[in-house]
C-alpha positions as a Markdown table, in Angstrom:
| # | Residue | x | y | z |
|---|---|---|---|---|
| 1 | Unk | 170.5 | 115.1 | 85.8 |
| 2 | Unk | 170.6 | 112.8 | 88.5 |
| 3 | Unk | 169.2 | 114.4 | 91.7 |
| 4 | Unk | 169.2 | 111.2 | 94.2 |
| 5 | Unk | 165.9 | 111.1 | 96.2 |
| 6 | Unk | 165.0 | 113.9 | 95.1 |
| 7 | Unk | 162.4 | 114.6 | 92.2 |
| 8 | Unk | 162.9 | 116.9 | 88.6 |
| 9 | Unk | 163.0 | 120.5 | 89.5 |
| 10 | Unk | 163.1 | 120.1 | 92.9 |
| 11 | Unk | 165.9 | 122.7 | 93.6 |
| 12 | Unk | 163.7 | 125.5 | 91.3 |
| 13 | Unk | 161.0 | 124.9 | 93.5 |
| 14 | Unk | 163.1 | 125.1 | 96.7 |
| 15 | Unk | 164.5 | 128.6 | 95.4 |
| 16 | Unk | 161.3 | 130.1 | 94.7 |
| 17 | Unk | 159.6 | 128.5 | 97.8 |
| 18 | Unk | 162.1 | 130.5 | 99.9 |
| 19 | Unk | 161.8 | 133.9 | 97.3 |
| 20 | Unk | 158.7 | 133.9 | 98.2 |
| 21 | Unk | 158.8 | 133.0 | 101.6 |
| 22 | Unk | 160.9 | 136.0 | 102.1 |
| 23 | Unk | 158.9 | 138.5 | 99.9 |
| 24 | Unk | 155.8 | 137.7 | 102.1 |
| 25 | Unk | 158.1 | 138.7 | 104.9 |
| 26 | Unk | 158.7 | 141.9 | 103.3 |
| 27 | Unk | 155.2 | 142.8 | 102.6 |
| 28 | Unk | 154.2 | 142.0 | 106.3 |
| 29 | Unk | 157.0 | 144.0 | 108.2 |
| 30 | Unk | 155.9 | 146.7 | 110.3 |
| 31 | Unk | 155.9 | 150.2 | 108.9 |
| 32 | Unk | 155.8 | 153.6 | 110.8 |
| 33 | Unk | 152.0 | 154.6 | 111.6 |
| 34 | Unk | 150.4 | 157.7 | 112.9 |
| 35 | Unk | 152.1 | 160.9 | 113.2 |
| 36 | Unk | 155.8 | 161.7 | 112.3 |
| 37 | Unk | 158.0 | 162.7 | 115.1 |
| 38 | Unk | 159.7 | 166.0 | 115.3 |
| 39 | Unk | 162.8 | 164.4 | 117.3 |
| 40 | Unk | 164.4 | 161.3 | 117.4 |
| 41 | Unk | 162.7 | 158.7 | 119.6 |
| 42 | Unk | 166.2 | 157.2 | 120.3 |
| 43 | Unk | 168.4 | 159.9 | 120.1 |
| 44 | Unk | 166.5 | 163.4 | 120.4 |
| 45 | Unk | 168.3 | 164.8 | 117.4 |
| 46 | Unk | 165.7 | 166.9 | 115.3 |
| 47 | Unk | 164.6 | 164.8 | 112.2 |
| 48 | Unk | 164.7 | 166.9 | 109.1 |
| 49 | Unk | 161.0 | 167.7 | 107.5 |
| 50 | Unk | 162.0 | 166.5 | 104.0 |
| 51 | Unk | 162.3 | 162.7 | 105.9 |
| 52 | Unk | 159.0 | 163.4 | 107.8 |
| 53 | Unk | 157.5 | 164.1 | 104.6 |
| 54 | Unk | 159.2 | 160.9 | 102.4 |
| 55 | Unk | 158.2 | 158.8 | 105.8 |
| 56 | Unk | 154.9 | 159.7 | 107.0 |
| 57 | Unk | 154.5 | 157.9 | 111.0 |
| 58 | Unk | 158.8 | 158.2 | 111.1 |
| 59 | Unk | 160.0 | 157.9 | 114.5 |
| 60 | Unk | 163.7 | 157.3 | 114.5 |
| 61 | Unk | 166.3 | 159.9 | 112.5 |
| 62 | Unk | 168.6 | 158.4 | 109.7 |
| 63 | Unk | 171.5 | 157.8 | 111.6 |
| 64 | Unk | 169.5 | 155.7 | 114.3 |
| 65 | Unk | 167.2 | 153.9 | 111.8 |
| 66 | Unk | 170.7 | 152.6 | 109.4 |
| 67 | Unk | 172.2 | 151.7 | 113.2 |
| 68 | Unk | 168.8 | 149.2 | 113.6 |
| 69 | Unk | 168.6 | 148.2 | 109.9 |
| 70 | Unk | 172.4 | 146.8 | 110.5 |
| 71 | Unk | 171.6 | 144.9 | 113.4 |
| 72 | Unk | 170.9 | 141.0 | 112.5 |
| 73 | Unk | 167.7 | 139.7 | 113.6 |
| 74 | Unk | 166.8 | 136.3 | 113.9 |
| 75 | Unk | 164.2 | 134.3 | 111.6 |
| 76 | Unk | 163.5 | 131.2 | 111.5 |
| 77 | Unk | 164.8 | 129.1 | 108.3 |
| 78 | Unk | 163.6 | 126.3 | 106.8 |
| 79 | Unk | 166.1 | 123.2 | 105.5 |
| 80 | Unk | 164.2 | 122.9 | 102.8 |
| 81 | Unk | 166.9 | 120.5 | 101.6 |
| 82 | Unk | 166.8 | 117.9 | 104.1 |
| 83 | Unk | 170.1 | 116.6 | 103.1 |
| 84 | Unk | 172.9 | 115.9 | 105.2 |
| 85 | Unk | 175.2 | 118.4 | 104.5 |
| 86 | Unk | 173.0 | 121.3 | 104.4 |
| 87 | Unk | 172.1 | 120.0 | 108.2 |
| 88 | Unk | 175.8 | 120.2 | 109.3 |
| 89 | Unk | 175.8 | 123.7 | 108.2 |
């Protein structure tokens, strides 16, 4: 297949590099540490014992954690393709 200026398998290498970057980001993501709180750090609601046992160091109740997880976080993306089309998006 013709790839223009790219060499053979360049697209697959780009996909694999993106996946590797995301997996590394997930591995190094901050995890709760220390003793679990009995009440949520944001809304003061009690944190269920089962949640505290399942996630050592938990600081937020389920509702507050879901709200925080739903927020978009800005991550620096890399334009691996380098084509004009991908730069315009």
